[in-house]
C-alpha positions in Angstrom: 141.3 41.0 80.1 140.6 44.7 80.1 137.3 45.9 81.4 135.4 47.4 78.3 133.4 49.5 80.7 136.4 51.1 82.6 135.8 54.5 81.0 132.1 54.4 82.1 133.2 53.5 85.6 135.7 56.3 85.8 133.2 58.8 84.5 130.5 57.8 87.0 133.1 57.8 89.8 134.2 61.4 88.9 130.6 62.5 88.8 129.8 61.1 92.2 133.0 62.6 93.7 132.0 66.1 92.3 128.5 65.7 93.8 130.0 64.9 97.2 132.2 68.0 97.1 129.3 70.2 96.1 127.3 68.8 99.0 130.1 69.4 101.5 130.6 73.0 100.2 126.9 73.8 100.4 126.7 72.5 104.0 129.8 74.6 105.0 128.3 77.7 103.2 125.1 77.3 105.2 127.0 77.2 108.5 129.1 80.2 107.5 126.0 82.2 106.6 124.5 81.5 110.0 127.7 82.5 111.8 128.0 85.7 109.8 124.3 86.6 110.4 124.8 86.1 114.1 127.9 88.2 114.2 126.2 91.0 112.3 123.2 91.0 114.6 125.5 90.9 117.7 127.5 93.8 116.5 124.5 95.9 115.7 123.5 95.8 119.4 119.9 95.1 118.5 119.8 91.7 120.3 119.6 91.2 124.1 122.2 89.1 125.8 119.6 86.3 126.2 119.1 86.2 122.4 122.8 86.3 121.7 123.4 83.4 124.1 120.5 81.4 122.5 121.7 82.0 119.0 125.3 81.0 120.0 124.0 77.7 121.4 122.1 77.0 118.2 125.2 77.6 116.1 127.3 75.5 118.4 124.8 72.7 118.3 124.7 72.9 114.4 128.5 72.8 114.1 128.8 70.0 116.6 126.0 68.0 114.9 128.1 67.8 111.7 130.4 65.4 113.4 127.9 63.4 115.3 125.7 60.6 113.9 122.0 61.0 114.4 119.4 58.3 114.2 118.1 58.1 110.6 118.6 60.6 107.8 116.9 63.9 107.3 114.5 63.9 104.4 116.3 66.7 102.5 119.6 64.9 102.8 118.1 61.6 101.6 116.5 63.4 98.6 119.8 65.0 97.6 121.6 61.7 97.9 118.9 59.8 96.0 118.7 62.4 93.3 122.5 62.3 92.8 122.4 58.5 92.7 119.6 58.5 90.1 121.5 61.1 88.1 124.7 58.9 88.2 122.6 55.9 86.9 121.2 58.2 84.1 124.8 59.1 83.3 125.7 55.4 82.9 122.6 55.0 80.7 123.7 57.9 78.4 127.1 56.3 78.2 125.6 53.1 76.8 124.8 50.9 79.8 121.3 49.5 80.5 119.8 51.0 83.6 119.5 47.7 85.4 119.8 44.0 84.7 117.6 41.0 85.2 118.1 39.8 88.7 116.7 36.4 87.7 119.6 35.8 85.4 121.6 32.6 86.2 124.9 33.9 84.9 127.8 34.3 87.3 128.5 37.8 88.4 131.8 37.8 86.6 130.2 36.9 83.3 127.4 39.5 83.5 127.5 42.8 81.6 127.4 45.6 84.1 124.4 47.9 84.3 124.4 51.5 85.3 122.9 50.5 88.7 125.6 47.9 89.3 128.4 50.4 88.4 127.0 53.1 90.8 126.4 50.4 93.5 130.0 49.3 93.2 131.3 52.8 93.4 129.2 53.7 96.5 129.6 50.3 98.3 125.8 49.8 98.1 123.8 46.8 97.0 122.6 46.8 93.4 119.1 46.3 94.7 119.3 49.5 96.8 120.5 51.6 93.8 117.8 50.0 91.6 115.1 51.0 94.2 116.4 54.6 94.2 116.5 54.6 90.3 112.9 53.2 90.2 111.8 56.0 92.5 113.7 59.0 91.1 114.9 57.9 87.6 111.8 59.2 85.8 113.1 62.7 86.3 115.9 62.0 83.9 114.1 60.0 81.3 113.1 62.1 78.3 109.4 62.2 77.8 107.6 62.6 74.6 106.1 66.1 74.2 102.3 66.4 74.1 100.6 66.1 70.7 101.0 69.3 68.7 104.2 70.4 70.4 107.4 70.6 68.4 110.4 68.6 69.6 
């Protein structure tokens, strides 16, 4: 039996892949900017050898840290990730899925209608509960709010 939500799954997957590519490009751009700034300052002759050595060590440390795992996540990385996850859940909602489903339901997983949280969780190899927690925290940004009284829609 064909999955009636296959198009939604493909759309959410494409969205998440584009977000990952955007993130990788922005990280590389930041590193390139630091390197170019360092080169310009070194060529200008306005830095002492000590400052050049110090700046080179910082850039080297930054480039090497991209491949090493550090304990925990940085807050700005988590915020970007969580916002992208919440945005993906919102995309699923706009495509017709409910944001989440009742966890107390006794139906078997195979018989349950997917929710936007479950589709995103499947795509990211996360638990549905983790995605739901992120949606609960960040999803309000994407939910249309009623304008104040007296303001036109």
